[in-house]
MILUMGU-651289 format. One line per field, with one value per residue (C-alpha): x, y, z. Coordinates in nm, 2 decimals. Example, Ala and Ser with C-alpha at 12.3 -4.5 7.8 and 13.67 -1.06 7.14 Angstrom:
% MILUMGU-651289
px: [1.23;1.37]
py: [-0.45;-0.11]
pz: [0.78;0.71]
***
This chain:
% MILUMGU-651289
px: [0.57;0.74;0.84;0.77;1.05;0.98;1.17;1.32;1.55;1.21;1.24;0.90;0.78;0.62;0.54;0.17;0.09;0.12;0.48;0.59;0.94;0.85;0.59;0.75;1.12;1.09;0.98;1.26;1.53;1.49;1.48;1.30;1.56;1.70;1.71;1.51;1.72;1.54;1.18;1.19;0.98;1.06;1.06;0.95;0.61;0.42;0.35;0.08;-0.11;-0.20;-0.31;-0.48;-0.66;-0.74;-0.89;-1.10;-1.28;-1.34;-1.51;-1.80;-1.93;-2.09;-1.80;-1.98;-1.89;-1.67;-1.54;-1.22;-1.26;-1.05;-0.85;-0.71;-0.57;-0.46;-0.26;-0.06;0.01;0.08;0.34;0.51;0.54;0.64;0.89;1.01;0.94;0.75;0.43;0.12;-0.21;-0.48;-0.64;-0.31;-0.29;-0.51;-0.47;-0.32;-0.42;-0.03;0.27;0.36;-0.01;0.07;0.33;0.13;-0.12;0.10;0.24;-0.12;-0.22;0.05;0.19;0.06;0.13;0.50;0.63;0.97;0.99;1.36;1.50;1.82;1.99;2.08;1.72;1.40;1.31;0.93;1.02;1.11;0.84;0.57;0.69;0.71;0.42;0.20;0.32;0.60;0.95;1.26;1.54;1.81;2.04;2.25;2.40;2.78;3.01;3.30;3.66;3.54;3.26;3.01;2.68;2.61;2.34;2.48;2.32;2.51;2.40;2.05;2.04;2.18;1.92;1.63;1.76;1.74;1.45;1.23;1.06;0.77;0.82;1.11;1.10;1.33;1.41;1.44;1.61;1.74;1.65;1.87;2.16;1.98;2.13;1.93;1.97;2.11;1.92;2.14;2.10;1.73;1.70;1.93;1.70;1.37;1.49;1.61;1.24;1.12;1.29;1.18;0.81;0.87;0.68;0.92;0.75;0.95;0.94;0.96;0.85;1.18;1.15;1.09;1.33;1.64;1.93;2.19;1.98;1.96;1.67;1.47;1.43;1.10;1.20;0.88;1.04;1.37;1.24;0.93;1.06;1.05;0.68;0.57;0.70;0.68;0.44;0.52;0.46;0.47;0.32;0.33;0.41;0.77;0.78;0.57;0.62;0.25;0.32;0.01;-0.22;-0.16;-0.18;0.01;-0.05;0.04;0.09;0.10;0.18;0.10;-0.27;-0.16;-0.10;-0.27;-0.64;-0.69;-0.47;-0.71;-1.04;-0.89;-0.84;-1.17;-1.38;-1.24;-1.21;-0.86;-0.83;-1.06;-0.93;-1.05;-1.10;-0.80;-0.57;-0.76;-0.74;-0.35;-0.26;-0.44;-0.32;0.06;0.07;-0.07;0.10;0.37;0.65;0.84;0.83;0.98;1.23;1.33;1.36;1.53;1.80;1.80;1.85;2.13;2.28;2.23;2.42;2.70;2.72;2.73;3.01;3.23;3.13;3.23;3.57;3.70;3.57;3.48;3.67;3.64;3.26;3.22;2.90;2.78;2.66;2.29;2.19;1.82;1.62;1.70;1.87;2.22;2.41;2.66;2.96;3.09;3.31;3.62;3.53;3.56;3.25;2.96;2.62;2.48;2.76;2.76;2.36;2.42;2.72;2.49;2.19;2.34;2.65;2.54;2.16;2.04;1.82;1.93;1.80;2.02;2.17;2.08;1.73;1.81;1.93;2.29;2.49;2.37;2.60;2.86;2.61;2.31;2.09;2.05;1.75;1.84;1.54;1.59;1.65;2.02;2.06;1.93;2.12;2.43;2.33;2.31;2.64;2.81;2.62;2.80;3.13;3.11;2.97;3.30;3.53;3.38;3.55;3.82;4.12;4.31;4.13;4.19;3.82;3.64;3.49;3.25;3.31;2.97;2.84;2.74;2.39;2.31;2.22;2.23;1.92;1.76;1.41;1.36;1.11;1.07;0.69;0.58;0.78;0.97;1.25;1.53;1.86;2.18;2.51;2.75;3.02;3.25;3.10;2.94;2.58;2.49;2.13;2.00;1.73;1.56;1.67;1.45;1.16;1.20;1.27;0.99;0.71;0.40;0.38;0.70;0.94;0.97;0.63;0.88;0.86;1.19;1.53;1.82;2.19;2.48;2.80;3.14;3.18;3.48;3.32;3.09;3.05;2.84;2.68;2.28;2.12;1.73;1.55;1.19;0.94;0.91;1.31;1.32;1.61;1.51;1.72;1.66;1.42;1.38;1.29;1.48;1.78;1.72;1.71;2.05;2.19;2.03;2.17;2.55;2.52;2.36;2.60;2.93;2.99;2.99;2.99;2.98;2.63;2.72;2.71;2.71;2.53;2.57;2.29;2.19;2.06;2.38;2.54;2.30;2.42;2.26;2.23;2.16;1.97;2.07;1.82;1.93;2.00;2.27;2.05;1.93;1.58;1.52;1.75;1.77;1.82;1.94;1.72;1.90;1.65;1.33;1.41;1.09;1.30;1.10;1.38;1.56;1.27;1.22;0.86;0.74;0.62;0.70;0.74;0.99;0.76;0.49;0.25;-0.11;-0.10;-0.39;-0.29;-0.57;-0.61;-0.89;-1.10;-1.07;-0.83;-0.62;-0.42;-0.03;0.23;0.59;0.89;1.20;1.34;1.59;1.30;1.04;0.70;0.38;0.16;-0.20;-0.39;-0.73;-1.00;-1.04;-0.93;-1.30;-1.35;-0.99;-0.80;-0.49;-0.57;-0.78;-0.55;-0.22;-0.13;-0.25;-0.08;0.25;0.27;0.14;0.35;0.41;0.68;0.98;1.11;0.76;0.71;0.59;0.21;0.13;-0.21;-0.24;-0.50;-0.42;-0.50;-0.34;-0.05;0.17;-0.01;-0.03;-0.22;-0.07;-0.12;0.16;0.16;0.52;0.65;0.74;0.58;0.22;0.04;0.30;0.26;0.52;0.74;0.98;1.10;0.72;0.66;0.95;0.77;0.44;0.58;0.76;0.45;0.24;0.47;0.52;0.15;0.11;-0.09;0.17;0.45;0.79;0.79;0.55;0.45;0.35;0.06;0.12;-0.04;0.28;0.34;0.43;0.78;0.88;1.03;1.18;1.36;1.71;1.89;2.01;1.68;1.75;1.48;1.54;1.36;1.38;1.16;1.21;1.39;1.31;1.46;1.23;1.40;1.74;1.78;1.94;1.80;1.84;1.74;1.66;1.76;2.13]
py: [-3.01;-3.08;-2.72;-2.66;-2.54;-2.32;-2.29;-1.93;-2.11;-2.13;-1.92;-1.75;-1.61;-1.26;-1.18;-1.11;-1.03;-0.68;-0.68;-0.31;-0.42;-0.54;-0.35;0.00;-0.13;0.00;0.36;0.37;0.25;0.24;-0.13;-0.44;-0.71;-0.62;-0.84;-0.62;-0.52;-0.21;-0.16;-0.29;-0.63;-0.97;-1.25;-1.49;-1.64;-1.50;-1.72;-1.98;-1.84;-1.57;-1.71;-1.96;-1.67;-1.46;-1.79;-1.91;-1.55;-1.51;-1.86;-1.64;-1.48;-1.16;-0.86;-0.60;-0.31;-0.48;-0.37;-0.52;-0.78;-0.70;-0.99;-0.78;-0.51;-0.78;-0.93;-0.62;-0.52;-0.88;-0.89;-0.59;-0.74;-1.06;-0.99;-0.64;-0.63;-0.31;-0.29;-0.11;-0.11;-0.16;0.15;0.31;0.18;0.24;0.11;0.35;0.27;0.20;0.38;0.62;0.71;0.72;0.95;1.18;1.19;1.29;1.58;1.69;1.70;1.77;2.06;2.36;2.46;2.62;2.42;2.25;1.90;1.74;1.45;1.27;1.15;0.94;0.86;0.68;0.91;0.94;1.14;1.41;1.38;1.33;1.64;1.86;1.72;1.83;2.16;2.16;2.27;1.98;2.06;1.78;1.71;1.48;1.16;1.17;0.87;0.84;0.72;0.36;0.44;0.39;0.61;0.86;1.09;1.47;1.60;1.94;2.02;1.91;2.16;2.43;2.36;2.38;2.69;2.86;2.66;2.61;2.27;2.14;1.75;1.53;1.19;0.92;0.60;0.29;0.09;0.33;0.30;0.26;0.17;-0.09;0.03;0.00;0.32;0.22;0.36;0.68;0.78;0.78;0.90;1.18;1.26;1.20;1.49;1.75;1.71;1.74;2.03;2.20;2.09;1.88;1.55;1.26;1.02;0.72;0.48;0.12;-0.05;-0.27;-0.30;-0.68;-0.73;-0.74;-0.97;-1.18;-1.20;-0.85;-0.67;-0.39;-0.07;0.12;0.47;0.55;0.31;0.44;0.70;0.92;1.19;0.98;0.82;1.16;1.30;0.97;0.86;0.54;0.40;0.04;-0.23;-0.63;-0.53;-0.56;-0.81;-1.04;-0.95;-0.86;-0.47;-0.54;-0.56;-0.22;-0.22;-0.04;0.09;0.37;0.34;0.66;0.65;1.03;1.11;1.47;1.36;1.03;1.16;1.44;1.27;0.94;1.15;1.32;0.97;0.83;1.12;1.05;0.65;0.67;0.37;0.19;-0.18;-0.31;-0.68;-0.80;-0.56;-0.69;-1.07;-1.06;-0.87;-1.08;-1.37;-1.27;-1.14;-1.49;-1.73;-1.60;-1.56;-1.92;-1.81;-1.49;-1.66;-1.87;-1.60;-1.38;-1.66;-1.68;-1.32;-1.31;-1.59;-1.39;-1.11;-1.34;-1.46;-1.11;-0.99;-1.28;-1.25;-0.89;-0.93;-1.20;-1.09;-0.72;-0.54;-0.21;-0.23;-0.19;-0.27;-0.17;-0.48;-0.43;-0.48;-0.50;-0.55;-0.71;-0.40;-0.35;-0.02;-0.04;0.20;0.26;0.58;0.38;0.35;0.70;0.73;1.01;0.90;0.89;0.67;0.45;0.40;0.34;0.13;-0.14;-0.10;-0.11;-0.36;-0.53;-0.56;-0.51;-0.26;-0.13;0.17;0.52;0.61;1.01;0.91;0.89;1.25;1.41;1.20;0.88;0.99;0.73;0.47;0.24;0.01;-0.32;-0.57;-0.89;-1.03;-1.28;-1.66;-1.72;-1.83;-1.48;-1.32;-1.53;-1.41;-1.03;-1.03;-1.18;-0.95;-0.67;-0.80;-0.81;-0.49;-0.35;-0.55;-0.34;-0.01;0.11;0.02;0.28;0.54;0.45;0.33;0.70;0.59;0.32;0.12;0.17;-0.06;0.10;0.18;0.26;0.62;0.68;0.95;1.15;1.23;1.62;1.89;2.23;2.28;1.99;2.11;1.75;1.65;1.36;1.48;1.32;1.38;1.45;1.56;1.24;1.07;1.19;1.13;1.13;1.19;1.38;1.51;1.16;1.04;1.32;1.20;0.86;0.90;1.16;0.92;0.89;0.51;0.37;0.66;0.88;1.09;1.41;1.75;1.62;1.58;1.81;1.73;1.84;1.90;2.10;2.44;2.66;2.98;2.85;2.59;2.38;2.37;2.27;2.18;2.14;1.91;1.91;1.64;1.66;1.66;2.05;2.22;2.53;2.80;2.82;2.67;2.86;2.53;2.34;2.53;2.52;2.17;2.15;2.37;2.13;1.81;1.97;2.11;1.81;1.54;1.75;1.84;2.22;2.26;2.61;2.85;3.07;2.89;3.00;2.76;2.81;2.80;2.90;3.21;3.33;3.23;3.24;3.34;3.11;3.12;2.76;2.77;2.46;2.33;2.17;1.86;2.00;1.96;2.21;2.35;2.67;2.82;3.18;3.26;3.56;3.53;3.88;4.14;4.10;4.13;4.33;4.47;4.24;4.15;3.99;3.77;3.72;3.83;3.98;4.31;4.69;4.86;4.91;4.68;4.44;4.54;4.39;4.38;4.19;3.86;3.71;3.31;3.08;3.34;3.60;3.86;3.79;4.06;3.94;4.07;3.97;3.91;3.70;3.57;3.32;3.17;3.38;3.42;3.56;3.68;3.67;3.85;3.64;3.72;3.36;3.04;2.89;2.76;2.64;2.91;2.71;2.39;2.57;2.90;2.77;2.57;2.83;3.09;2.84;2.82;3.14;3.28;3.61;3.38;3.31;3.03;2.97;3.05;2.97;3.09;3.23;3.30;3.51;3.61;3.93;3.88;4.18;4.42;4.19;3.84;3.65;3.32;3.19;2.86;2.76;2.63;2.53;2.48;2.14;2.01;2.12;2.24;2.20;2.24;2.52;2.75;2.94;3.16;3.19;3.31;3.57;3.67;3.71;3.92;4.16;4.19;4.27;4.53;4.67;4.70;4.87;4.59;4.50;4.62;4.46;4.18;3.94;3.61;3.38;3.10;2.82;2.47;2.31;2.62;2.94;3.13;3.46;3.71;4.03;4.32;4.43;4.79;4.66;4.56;4.20;3.95;3.72;3.39;3.19;2.88;2.51;2.21;1.84;1.50;1.24;0.93;0.77;0.48;0.36;0.38;0.13;0.35;0.19;0.51;0.49]
pz: [0.76;0.43;0.28;-0.11;-0.33;-0.57;-0.92;-0.98;-1.25;-1.48;-1.75;-1.82;-2.15;-2.10;-2.45;-2.51;-2.17;-2.21;-2.00;-1.99;-2.00;-2.37;-2.50;-2.41;-2.50;-2.86;-2.77;-2.49;-2.63;-3.06;-3.07;-2.94;-2.94;-2.61;-2.29;-2.09;-1.72;-1.68;-1.52;-1.18;-1.14;-1.14;-1.38;-1.14;-1.11;-0.85;-0.50;-0.58;-0.26;-0.45;-0.78;-0.59;-0.40;-0.68;-0.86;-0.53;-0.53;-0.92;-0.85;-0.73;-1.01;-0.85;-0.86;-0.66;-0.40;-0.16;0.20;0.33;0.64;0.96;0.85;0.58;0.77;1.05;0.76;0.70;1.05;1.15;0.86;1.00;1.33;1.21;0.94;1.09;1.48;1.41;1.58;1.41;1.50;1.23;1.29;1.22;0.86;0.51;0.18;-0.12;-0.48;-0.58;-0.39;-0.68;-0.63;-0.29;-0.28;-0.50;-0.25;0.03;-0.16;-0.24;0.08;0.30;0.08;-0.12;-0.48;-0.48;-0.14;-0.19;-0.10;-0.05;-0.23;-0.21;-0.55;-0.71;-0.60;-0.73;-1.08;-0.98;-0.67;-0.87;-1.14;-0.88;-0.73;-1.04;-1.16;-0.87;-0.89;-0.63;-0.60;-0.60;-0.40;-0.40;-0.12;-0.27;-0.13;-0.05;-0.10;0.14;0.03;0.03;-0.21;0.09;0.02;0.30;0.38;0.37;0.69;0.68;0.33;0.43;0.73;0.47;0.23;0.45;0.61;0.25;0.10;0.40;0.26;0.36;0.31;0.26;0.06;0.21;0.04;0.29;0.16;-0.10;-0.47;-0.71;-0.47;-0.27;0.07;0.43;0.63;0.99;1.31;1.37;0.99;1.07;1.34;1.27;0.97;1.17;1.42;1.18;1.02;1.37;1.44;1.13;1.10;0.76;0.69;0.64;0.35;0.39;0.10;0.20;-0.09;-0.10;0.29;0.28;0.01;0.26;0.14;0.36;0.64;0.70;0.90;0.74;0.99;0.96;0.95;1.20;1.44;1.53;1.80;1.92;1.68;1.40;1.47;1.48;1.15;0.93;0.69;0.57;0.23;0.17;-0.06;-0.16;-0.53;-0.52;-0.27;-0.42;-0.80;-0.83;-0.92;-1.19;-0.90;-0.78;-0.40;-0.13;0.18;0.45;0.81;1.02;1.38;1.44;1.55;1.42;1.10;1.04;1.14;0.86;0.61;0.64;0.64;0.31;0.15;0.27;0.12;-0.19;-0.17;-0.25;0.03;-0.08;-0.23;-0.53;-0.50;-0.68;-0.43;-0.15;-0.21;-0.35;-0.05;0.22;0.04;0.02;0.36;0.51;0.31;0.11;0.36;0.25;-0.11;0.00;0.19;-0.09;-0.36;-0.14;-0.11;-0.51;-0.55;-0.29;-0.51;-0.81;-0.66;-0.57;-0.90;-1.07;-0.83;-0.89;-1.29;-1.28;-1.07;-1.31;-1.68;-1.61;-1.39;-1.54;-1.39;-1.05;-0.85;-0.53;-0.36;-0.26;0.11;-0.04;-0.36;-0.69;-0.86;-0.87;-0.89;-1.17;-1.18;-1.55;-1.49;-1.54;-1.91;-1.97;-2.18;-2.21;-2.06;-2.40;-2.56;-2.24;-2.30;-2.69;-2.60;-2.40;-2.63;-2.96;-2.87;-2.59;-2.69;-2.32;-2.17;-1.81;-1.65;-1.74;-1.43;-1.53;-1.48;-1.08;-1.10;-1.18;-0.93;-1.15;-1.44;-1.52;-1.33;-1.45;-1.30;-1.36;-1.25;-1.15;-1.02;-1.35;-1.37;-1.34;-1.69;-1.85;-1.58;-1.75;-2.06;-2.00;-1.82;-2.13;-2.34;-2.12;-2.14;-2.55;-2.55;-2.32;-2.56;-2.86;-2.74;-2.99;-2.78;-3.00;-2.87;-2.52;-2.45;-2.53;-2.89;-2.93;-3.27;-3.41;-3.68;-4.01;-4.05;-3.69;-3.58;-3.21;-3.13;-2.86;-2.90;-2.78;-2.78;-2.68;-2.60;-2.81;-3.10;-3.12;-3.29;-3.34;-3.25;-3.38;-3.29;-3.56;-3.34;-3.42;-3.72;-4.07;-4.17;-4.54;-4.69;-4.40;-4.60;-4.67;-4.30;-4.19;-4.41;-4.28;-3.92;-3.86;-3.99;-3.75;-3.72;-3.88;-3.73;-3.44;-3.52;-3.50;-3.69;-3.83;-3.75;-3.62;-3.69;-3.42;-3.58;-3.53;-3.60;-3.70;-3.59;-3.27;-3.02;-3.23;-3.58;-3.61;-3.92;-3.93;-4.18;-4.16;-4.20;-4.57;-4.63;-4.66;-4.46;-4.26;-4.17;-3.78;-3.53;-3.17;-3.01;-3.18;-3.06;-2.71;-2.72;-2.88;-2.61;-2.35;-2.50;-2.56;-2.22;-2.02;-2.21;-2.15;-2.52;-2.39;-2.03;-1.99;-1.92;-2.23;-2.56;-2.92;-3.21;-3.57;-3.78;-4.15;-4.02;-3.83;-3.49;-3.20;-2.83;-2.58;-2.19;-2.01;-1.72;-1.50;-1.24;-0.87;-1.05;-1.28;-1.61;-1.82;-1.74;-1.94;-2.23;-2.32;-2.67;-2.86;-3.15;-3.31;-3.43;-3.66;-4.00;-4.15;-4.51;-4.77;-4.99;-4.65;-4.56;-4.83;-4.93;-5.29;-5.13;-5.29;-4.98;-4.69;-4.43;-4.50;-4.24;-4.21;-4.60;-4.79;-4.96;-5.16;-5.05;-5.07;-5.25;-4.96;-4.86;-4.54;-4.37;-4.34;-4.15;-4.30;-4.06;-4.02;-3.72;-3.90;-4.09;-4.30;-4.13;-4.23;-3.89;-3.93;-3.63;-3.55;-3.29;-3.24;-3.35;-3.40;-3.73;-3.75;-3.96;-3.90;-4.13;-4.35;-4.43;-4.31;-4.62;-4.88;-4.71;-4.68;-5.05;-5.16;-5.45;-5.22;-5.07;-5.27;-5.04;-4.87;-4.51;-4.18;-4.09;-3.72;-3.64;-3.34;-3.09;-2.87;-2.51;-2.34;-2.43;-2.29;-2.37;-2.69;-2.79;-3.11;-3.33;-3.56;-3.92;-4.01;-4.40;-4.44;-4.09;-4.08;-3.76;-3.45;-3.06;-3.07;-3.30;-3.13;-3.43;-3.47;-3.15;-3.18;-3.48;-3.37;-3.09;-3.33;-3.56;-3.23;-3.14;-3.48;-3.52;-3.18;-3.08;-2.78;-2.55;-2.47;-2.29;-2.42;-2.32;-2.61;-2.54;-2.77;-2.76;-2.60;-2.36;-2.30;-2.41;-2.26;-2.54;-2.48;-2.65;-2.50;-2.58;-2.93;-3.06;-3.02;-2.90;-2.62;-2.63;-2.29;-2.24;-2.16;-2.35;-2.26;-2.30;-2.40;-2.47;-2.65;-2.87;-3.19;-3.53;-3.83;-4.13;-4.51;-4.69;-4.61]
***
């Protein structure tokens, strides 16, 4: 029988197909002229058997309710038996609406809010986001590398973690993403035994199980021992294997009747396990007719791995690769370049014009690493490696490979937010930027910029660890921003600029002392800021009022009197207490109060509802920015005003659109504000104003 040969060298133009790796490049990397090696799908045409199967089904014009035939389940179990020697009965398998959704469904069913779930970073970033998004706790058991650079599970650390945290679930990635490591039988037996002994459900993500390189055999976790079969929930999918992630099809196999029956019953009740027509047809077509295509694809991918290894050894010995045993991703070690992670990303984007997955996204152990998708035609791979070589060559040799020789007019940035109060952060520790006011206007625009409340520059300081300057979206400079300063602390800590838990930041309203609270992944989770004592003396706020304090004093605005309390917490604030937010007092009164003549320098206006003695709800109108999802100095001002007027007592939780801030007052009368800080994405901006 003649075997068809598939052409994986063919370059397929994916523009105008809503391809995520192209459509989201601007948002993720700040530019669109990059070669995408980041998101994990291949650039190969799907197997003809899948395309033909879908076309044949669509020849029938009725797309009504469908029930998967017995041949659908037999296709899945038959594939497991033929490819991996794993015997699974059709009754032990059901459909899932995508593997990531399957992870979330497992977390939701098998654990309760607040339960701990173990992950092993560096690992697939969605493990963390699914767990946290479902209200569970992530506990990290990082992989360890031996003297030969080989990754292994840290079983001693795992046992200690289980004893301390009592997790209900553990995620294992088999093969491991991003490293491309197929775990051996002994490792899988040992981790399964630990889970069985501690009554932990072991969820095994085996989405890359079909993509074994070099003739290796995939070892399903549930197959290694009776204990493994008893605790393992296996998740698999044809999506990576046959390059059909847009179809959204996955499955779960559960050998244990104890786990399977209630789980499958729950999935059935909400029809989570009812495959849509396209998923049903594509999955069955793939498993029944895609074997030869996959064999040739794996052969091509193995040749790509060999090509890349030879290229790096010859042209880029500074960059090391972990030779994958499975998948189409390569884990690259850039630590020899000596670059902070953000500068490494900037080097690849700005100089190399290539988009790779940031190693930090896989957890703190990914610092100094990047993941590169090599599921591309070899000509594209060569082009990407040539660009990588050129980027590394652009390092300033005089600086010992620690400073990137940046082109003029490119501005590396990071978008961050504190409870939705979003700013662009620019690192000016080793470069000078002029026209910050004009940059703030340009970069903050909604449609042509970053859609932020302004920009914050991080600069050297002679009196503190760093200095911050804040420019609102209209170009005006602010003295202080409570949400912004938390993000500054996260930025300088996570990027190693200041690697200590207690940090000082110089602002126009004085030096602020900050405590960084670090999560299990080594990155900043929350930040506590000493906001100083609230300033109530009118001349120091400033506000035009003849008296020792301006507490609930009438201000005429829009034809009526509004009771306003004036406070400074680094910026001037006017606090208005309301019974309700109905009628939208923020947009009707906010602009007029912000610019009222009573404020010589304008003011931020807070509308505050007192829920009880320790809880306030607030909406913020910020000068120069309009309504924002949160305002840290405003939350402090609201708390101080509520206490000063007898409406509240310390401590106070302030609920904003973007989330909650916790405000307390210490023995010195200083307000201590605690809240989160979040990194959204980094990229490079090319301004027109400078």
